C-alpha positions as CSV (number, residue, x, y, z in Angstrom):
1,X,41.7,21.8,-52.0
2,X,38.9,19.9,-53.5
3,X,39.2,17.2,-50.8
4,X,39.3,19.9,-48.0
5,X,36.2,21.6,-49.5
6,X,34.4,18.2,-49.7
7,X,35.3,17.4,-46.1
8,X,34.2,20.9,-44.9
9,X,30.9,20.6,-46.8
10,X,30.3,17.1,-45.4
11,X,31.0,18.3,-41.9
12,X,28.6,21.2,-42.4
13,X,25.8,18.9,-43.7
14,X,26.3,16.4,-40.9
15,X,26.4,19.2,-38.3
16,X,23.2,20.7,-39.7
17,X,21.5,17.2,-39.6
18,X,22.6,16.7,-36.0
19,X,21.4,20.2,-35.0
20,X,18.0,19.4,-36.5
21,X,17.6,16.1,-34.8
22,X,19.0,17.6,-31.6
23,X,16.0,20.0,-31.7
24,X,13.8,16.9,-31.9
25,X,15.5,15.5,-28.8
26,X,15.0,18.8,-27.0
27,X,11.3,18.7,-27.9
28,X,11.0,15.2,-26.5
29,X,12.9,16.1,-23.4
30,X,10.7,19.2,-22.8
31,X,7.5,17.2,-23.3
32,X,8.9,14.5,-20.9
33,X,9.8,17.2,-18.4
34,X,6.3,18.6,-18.5
35,X,4.8,15.0,-18.2
36,X,7.1,14.4,-15.2
37,X,6.0,17.7,-13.6
38,X,2.4,16.6,-14.2
39,X,3.1,13.2,-12.7
40,X,4.7,14.9,-9.6
41,X,1.6,17.1,-9.2
42,X,-0.7,14.1,-9.6
43,X,1.4,12.2,-7.1
44,X,1.0,15.1,-4.7
45,X,-2.8,14.9,-5.2
46,X,-2.7,11.2,-4.5
47,X,-0.7,11.9,-1.4
48,X,-3.3,14.5,-0.3
49,X,-6.1,12.1,-1.0
50,X,-4.4,9.4,0.9
51,X,-3.9,11.8,3.8
52,X,-7.6,12.6,3.5
53,X,-8.4,8.9,3.6
54,X,-6.3,8.6,6.7
55,X,-8.3,11.5,8.2
56,X,-11.4,9.9,6.9
57,X,-10.6,6.8,8.8
58,X,-11.0,8.7,12.0
59,X,-14.4,10.0,10.7
60,X,-15.4,6.5,9.8
61,X,-14.3,5.3,13.2
62,X,-16.5,7.9,14.8
63,X,-19.4,7.0,12.5
64,X,-18.8,3.3,13.3
65,X,-18.8,4.1,17.0
66,X,-22.1,6.0,16.5
67,X,-23.5,2.9,14.6
68,X,-22.3,0.6,17.4
69,X,-23.8,2.9,20.1
70,X,-27.0,3.1,18.1
71,X,-27.2,-0.7,17.8
72,X,-26.7,-0.9,21.6
73,X,-29.6,1.5,22.1
74,X,-31.8,-0.5,19.7
75,X,-31.0,-3.7,21.5
76,X,-31.7,-2.1,24.9
77,X,-35.0,-0.7,23.5
78,X,-35.9,-4.2,22.3
79,X,-35.0,-5.7,25.7
80,X,-37.2,-3.2,27.5
81,X,-40.0,-3.9,25.0
82,X,-39.7,-7.6,25.5
83,X,-39.7,-7.2,29.3
84,X,-42.7,-4.9,29.2
85,X,-44.6,-7.4,27.0
86,X,-43.6,-10.2,29.4
87,X,-44.8,-8.2,32.4
88,X,-48.0,-7.4,30.6
89,X,-48.6,-11.0,29.8
90,X,-48.0,-12.0,33.5
91,X,-50.3,-9.2,34.6
92,X,-53.1,-10.2,32.3
93,X,-52.7,-13.8,33.5
94,X,-52.9,-12.6,37.1
95,X,-56.0,-10.5,36.3
96,X,-57.7,-13.4,34.7
97,X,-56.8,-15.7,37.7
98,X,-58.1,-13.1,40.2
99,X,-61.2,-12.6,38.1
100,X,-61.9,-16.4,38.2
101,X,-61.4,-16.4,41.9
102,X,-63.8,-13.5,42.4
103,X,-66.4,-15.3,40.2
104,X,-66.0,-18.4,42.3
105,X,-66.5,-16.5,45.6
106,X,-69.5,-14.7,44.2
107,X,-71.0,-18.1,43.2
108,X,-70.5,-19.4,46.7
109,X,-72.1,-16.4,48.3
110,X,-75.0,-16.7,45.9
111,X,-75.4,-20.4,46.8
112,X,-75.4,-19.5,50.5
113,X,-78.0,-16.9,50.0
114,X,-80.2,-19.3,48.0
115,X,-79.9,-21.9,50.8
116,X,-80.9,-19.5,53.5
117,X,-83.8,-18.3,51.4
118,X,-85.1,-21.8,50.7
119,X,-84.8,-23.0,54.3
120,X,-86.9,-20.0,55.4
121,X,-86.0,-20.5,59.1
122,X,-84.3,-18.3,61.5
123,X,-81.5,-20.4,63.0
124,X,-81.3,-18.2,66.1
125,X,-84.9,-18.8,67.0
126,X,-84.5,-22.6,66.6
127,X,-81.7,-22.5,69.1
128,X,-83.9,-20.7,71.6
129,X,-86.9,-23.0,71.2
130,X,-85.1,-26.3,71.7
131,X,-85.2,-27.9,75.1
132,X,-82.1,-30.1,74.5
133,X,-79.0,-28.3,75.7
134,X,-76.7,-30.4,73.6
135,X,-78.7,-29.8,70.5
136,X,-78.8,-26.1,71.3
137,X,-75.0,-26.0,71.5
138,X,-74.6,-27.8,68.3
139,X,-77.1,-25.6,66.6
140,X,-75.4,-22.4,67.9
141,X,-72.1,-23.8,66.7
142,X,-73.7,-24.4,63.2
143,X,-75.0,-20.8,63.1
144,X,-71.7,-19.4,64.1
145,X,-69.9,-21.5,61.5
146,X,-72.4,-20.4,58.8
147,X,-71.9,-16.8,59.8
148,X,-68.1,-17.1,59.8
149,X,-68.2,-18.7,56.4
150,X,-70.3,-16.0,55.0
151,X,-68.0,-13.3,56.6
152,X,-64.9,-15.1,55.2
153,X,-66.4,-15.3,51.7
154,X,-67.2,-11.7,51.9
155,X,-63.7,-10.7,53.1
156,X,-62.1,-12.9,50.5
157,X,-64.2,-11.4,47.8
158,X,-63.2,-7.9,48.9
159,X,-59.5,-8.8,49.0
160,X,-59.7,-10.5,45.6
161,X,-61.4,-7.4,44.1
162,X,-58.6,-5.2,45.6
163,X,-56.0,-7.5,44.1
164,X,-57.7,-7.4,40.8
165,X,-57.5,-3.7,40.8
166,X,-53.8,-3.8,41.5
167,X,-53.1,-6.4,38.9
168,X,-55.1,-4.4,36.4
169,X,-53.1,-1.3,37.2
170,X,-49.9,-3.2,36.7
171,X,-51.2,-4.6,33.4
172,X,-52.0,-1.0,32.3
173,X,-48.5,0.2,33.2
174,X,-46.9,-2.7,31.4
175,X,-49.0,-2.0,28.3
176,X,-48.0,1.7,28.4
177,X,-44.3,0.8,28.8
178,X,-44.6,-1.7,25.9
179,X,-46.1,1.0,23.6
180,X,-43.4,3.5,24.6
181,X,-40.6,1.1,24.2
182,X,-41.9,0.0,20.8
183,X,-41.9,3.7,19.7
184,X,-38.4,4.2,21.1
185,X,-37.2,1.1,19.3
186,X,-38.6,2.3,15.9
187,X,-36.9,5.7,16.5
188,X,-33.5,4.1,17.4
189,X,-33.8,1.8,14.3
190,X,-34.4,4.8,12.1
191,X,-31.4,6.7,13.5
192,X,-29.3,3.6,13.1
193,X,-30.1,3.4,9.4
194,X,-29.3,7.1,9.0
195,X,-25.8,6.5,10.6
196,X,-25.2,3.5,8.4
197,X,-26.2,5.4,5.3
198,X,-23.9,8.3,6.2
199,X,-21.0,5.9,6.8
200,X,-21.6,4.2,3.4
201,X,-21.8,7.5,1.5
202,X,-18.6,8.9,3.0
203,X,-16.7,5.7,2.3
204,X,-17.9,5.3,-1.3
205,X,-17.1,9.0,-2.1
206,X,-13.5,8.6,-0.8
207,X,-13.0,5.4,-2.7
208,X,-14.3,6.8,-6.0
209,X,-12.1,9.9,-5.7
210,X,-9.0,7.9,-4.9
211,X,-9.6,5.5,-7.8
212,X,-9.9,8.4,-10.1
213,X,-6.6,9.9,-9.0
214,X,-4.8,6.6,-9.2
215,X,-6.1,5.9,-12.7
216,X,-4.9,9.4,-13.8
217,X,-1.5,8.9,-12.2
218,X,-1.2,5.5,-14.0
219,X,-1.9,7.3,-17.3
220,X,0.6,10.0,-16.7
221,X,3.3,7.5,-15.6
222,X,2.7,5.5,-18.8
223,X,3.2,8.7,-20.8
224,X,6.4,9.5,-19.0
225,X,7.7,6.0,-19.7
226,X,6.8,6.4,-23.3
227,X,8.6,9.7,-23.6
228,X,11.6,8.4,-21.7
229,X,11.9,5.5,-24.2
230,X,11.6,8.0,-27.1
231,X,14.2,10.2,-25.6
232,X,16.6,7.3,-25.2
233,X,16.1,6.2,-28.8
234,X,16.6,9.7,-30.2
235,X,19.6,10.3,-28.0
236,X,21.2,7.0,-29.1
237,X,20.6,7.9,-32.7
238,X,22.2,11.3,-32.2
239,X,25.1,9.9,-30.4
240,X,25.7,7.4,-33.2
241,X,25.6,10.1,-35.8
242,X,28.1,12.2,-33.7
243,X,30.3,9.2,-33.2
244,X,30.4,8.4,-37.0
245,X,31.1,12.0,-37.8
246,X,34.0,12.1,-35.3
247,X,35.4,8.9,-36.7
248,X,35.1,10.2,-40.3
249,X,36.9,13.4,-39.4
250,X,39.6,11.6,-37.4
251,X,40.1,9.1,-40.2
252,X,40.4,11.8,-42.9
253,X,42.8,13.9,-40.8
254,X,46.6,13.3,-41.0
255,X,47.6,9.8,-39.8
256,X,48.3,10.0,-36.0
257,X,51.9,9.4,-34.8
258,X,52.5,7.6,-31.6
259,X,53.5,9.9,-28.8
260,X,52.5,8.1,-25.6
261,X,51.7,11.3,-24.3
262,X,50.1,13.2,-21.6
263,X,48.0,15.9,-22.6
264,X,47.1,13.5,-25.4
265,X,49.0,12.3,-28.4
266,X,47.2,11.8,-31.6
267,X,48.5,13.1,-34.9
268,X,50.2,16.1,-36.4
269,X,48.6,19.3,-37.4
270,X,46.6,22.0,-35.7
271,X,43.3,23.8,-36.4
272,X,42.4,27.3,-37.2
273,X,40.7,29.5,-34.6
274,X,37.5,29.5,-36.7
275,X,37.2,25.7,-36.2
276,X,37.2,26.0,-32.4
277,X,33.9,26.5,-30.6
278,X,32.6,26.5,-27.1
279,X,30.8,23.3,-26.3
280,X,28.9,23.8,-22.9
281,X,32.0,25.5,-21.4
282,X,34.8,23.6,-23.1
283,X,36.5,24.7,-26.2
284,X,36.7,21.9,-28.8
285,X,36.7,21.4,-32.6
286,X,33.4,22.2,-34.2
287,X,33.0,18.6,-35.3
288,X,32.6,17.3,-31.8
289,X,30.6,20.3,-30.3
290,X,27.3,18.4,-30.3
291,X,28.8,15.2,-28.9
292,X,30.6,17.1,-26.2
293,X,27.4,18.9,-25.1
294,X,25.5,15.7,-25.2
295,X,28.1,14.1,-23.0
296,X,28.2,16.9,-20.5
297,X,24.4,17.1,-20.3
298,X,23.9,13.3,-19.9
299,X,26.5,13.3,-17.1
300,X,24.7,16.2,-15.4
301,X,21.4,14.4,-15.7
302,X,23.0,11.5,-13.7
303,X,24.4,13.9,-11.1
304,X,28.0,14.1,-12.4
305,X,29.5,17.5,-13.2
306,X,32.0,17.6,-16.1
307,X,34.4,20.5,-16.6
308,X,37.9,20.9,-18.0
309,X,40.1,22.0,-20.9
310,X,39.8,20.9,-24.5
311,X,41.5,22.8,-27.3
312,X,45.1,23.9,-26.7
313,X,47.1,26.1,-29.1
314,X,50.5,25.2,-30.4
315,X,52.1,27.8,-28.2
316,X,50.5,26.3,-25.1
317,X,51.7,22.8,-26.1
318,X,55.3,24.2,-26.5
319,X,55.0,25.8,-23.1
320,X,53.8,22.5,-21.5
321,X,56.8,20.7,-23.1
322,X,59.1,23.2,-21.7
323,X,57.6,22.7,-18.2
324,X,57.3,18.9,-18.4
325,X,60.3,17.9,-20.6
326,X,63.0,20.6,-20.4
327,X,63.9,23.8,-22.0
328,X,66.4,22.6,-24.6
329,X,65.5,22.3,-28.3
330,X,65.7,18.5,-28.1
331,X,63.5,18.4,-25.0
332,X,60.8,20.6,-26.6
333,X,60.8,19.1,-30.1
334,X,62.3,15.7,-30.1
335,X,62.2,14.0,-26.7
336,X,59.8,11.0,-26.6
337,X,56.6,12.0,-24.7
338,X,57.0,9.1,-22.3
339,X,60.3,10.6,-20.9
340,X,58.5,13.8,-19.8
341,X,56.9,14.2,-16.4
342,X,54.0,14.0,-16.8
343,X,54.1,12.5,-20.3
344,X,53.4,15.3,-22.8
345,X,53.0,15.0,-26.6
346,X,55.4,16.8,-28.9
347,X,54.1,20.1,-30.4
348,X,51.9,19.4,-33.4
349,X,51.2,15.8,-32.2
350,X,48.5,16.4,-29.6
351,X,44.8,15.9,-30.1
352,X,44.3,18.9,-27.9
353,X,45.9,21.0,-30.7
354,X,43.2,19.7,-33.0
355,X,40.4,20.3,-30.5
356,X,39.7,16.5,-30.4
357,X,40.6,15.8,-26.8
358,X,39.5,17.0,-23.3
359,X,41.2,16.9,-19.9
360,X,38.5,16.7,-17.3
361,X,39.5,18.6,-14.2
362,X,37.6,16.5,-11.7
363,X,38.7,13.1,-13.1
364,X,42.3,12.9,-11.7
365,X,41.9,9.2,-10.6
366,X,39.9,6.1,-11.5
367,X,38.1,6.3,-8.1
368,X,36.4,9.5,-8.9
369,X,32.7,9.7,-9.9
370,X,33.7,11.5,-13.0
371,X,36.0,8.7,-14.3
372,X,33.5,5.9,-13.3
373,X,30.7,7.6,-15.2
374,X,32.9,8.3,-18.3
375,X,34.2,4.8,-18.3
376,X,30.6,3.5,-18.5
377,X,29.2,6.1,-20.9
378,X,31.8,8.2,-22.8
379,X,32.2,5.7,-25.7
380,X,28.5,6.2,-26.5
381,X,29.4,9.8,-27.4
382,X,32.6,9.0,-29.3
383,X,35.2,9.6,-26.5
384,X,37.9,7.2,-25.4
385,X,40.3,7.2,-22.5
386,X,44.1,7.3,-22.6
387,X,44.8,4.4,-20.1
388,X,47.7,6.2,-18.5
389,X,45.7,9.3,-17.7
390,X,42.2,9.0,-16.2
391,X,41.4,12.6,-17.0
392,X,42.3,12.5,-20.8
393,X,39.6,11.5,-23.2
394,X,39.7,11.9,-27.0
395,X,38.1,10.8,-30.2
396,X,40.6,8.0,-30.7
397,X,42.0,7.3,-27.2
398,X,45.3,9.0,-28.0
C-alpha cells in the first residue's frame, strides 16, 4: 500500500509539473501564433506596396515619357534659337555688305559731281561748237557715256538701298525669332526640371516606404523564428518528461508477459475507471494523457489527423478473444495470442486494459500518412509500434 501510495503521489506530482510546463508551451505557441499573424499581415502590406510599386512603374514611365518629350522640346527650341541666331548673323553681314556698296556708289556719284563742277563746261555746247565732225561724234559719245554712267550709278544706289531695307527687315525678324526662341527654351528647361523633380520625388517616396515595410517584416520573421525555436525546445522538454513518466509507470507496473498479440500484449492487470481519462478524444491512462494530446496536436500541426481507441475494459478484451480466438474456455483464456486471427492478447495481458496502448483507426497499413508520421515522431512522445500491427502503438511496443 505504501508503494502504491508513493507511485500515485509521484504520478500526481509529475502530472502537475507537466501541466504547468504545458501552460508555458501554450503561452509560447499563442505568442508565436500572434507573431505569425502579424508576419502574414506585414507580408500582405509588402505585397500591396509591391503592387503599388508596379503601378508606380507605369506612373514613372509616364513621367519619363514627359521628361523625354520635354527634352525633345528643349532641343527643338535650342535648334530654332541657333537657326535664328545664324540667320541674324547672315542678315547683319548682308546689311553691312550692302551698306558698304551704297557708300561706294555714293562716293562715285560725289566724285562725278565734283569733276563736272571743276570742269565748268557744258559738254553739249562743246559738241555744237566744234567744226570737226569726227570730234563732234566722239564728244557726243563721251557725253552719252558720262550720262549713262551717272544713271547707272543712281539706279545701282537705289537698288542697293532697297536691298538694304530688305536685309534689315530680315535681320529684324531673325532677331525677334531669336529672342522668342530663347524665351521658349528657358520655359521648356524650367518645365523639364519640374518633370524631373516630380519623377525623383515619387521614386524616392516609394523606395523609402518599401524599405520600411521590408525592415519591419524582417524583424517580425526573426521574432517568429525565435518563438518557433523556443516552442520546439519547450515541447522537447515536455515530451522527455512525459516519456520518463511513462517509462517509470510501465517499469513499476507488473512485469509484462509475452502475448504476441493483437490489440496489444503487455502485462497483466487492469486499471480502475478513475484512472482512465479522455486525452483529446481517446481514452487512456491518466499517466499518458499529456503525452497523447501532445502527440495528436503535433500530428495535426503537420496535417495528419489521429483518432482511434485506447483503453479497453476486461469485458471488451474477453469479447474480442471470443471473436478472434474461439468461444471455448481454452480459446478465451489460454490459447496463445499468435493463434488468434487477428492475434489478440489474453484477458488481463493487454496494454489496452491498462490504458497504455492506442489502436489508430486510420493507420491500417505502413503506406498510410498516419503510420509514416508516427514512425518518424511517436517515439518522441513515448509511443512505440508493435511491428505486426501498423495501427497499434503503446508505451513499450507490446
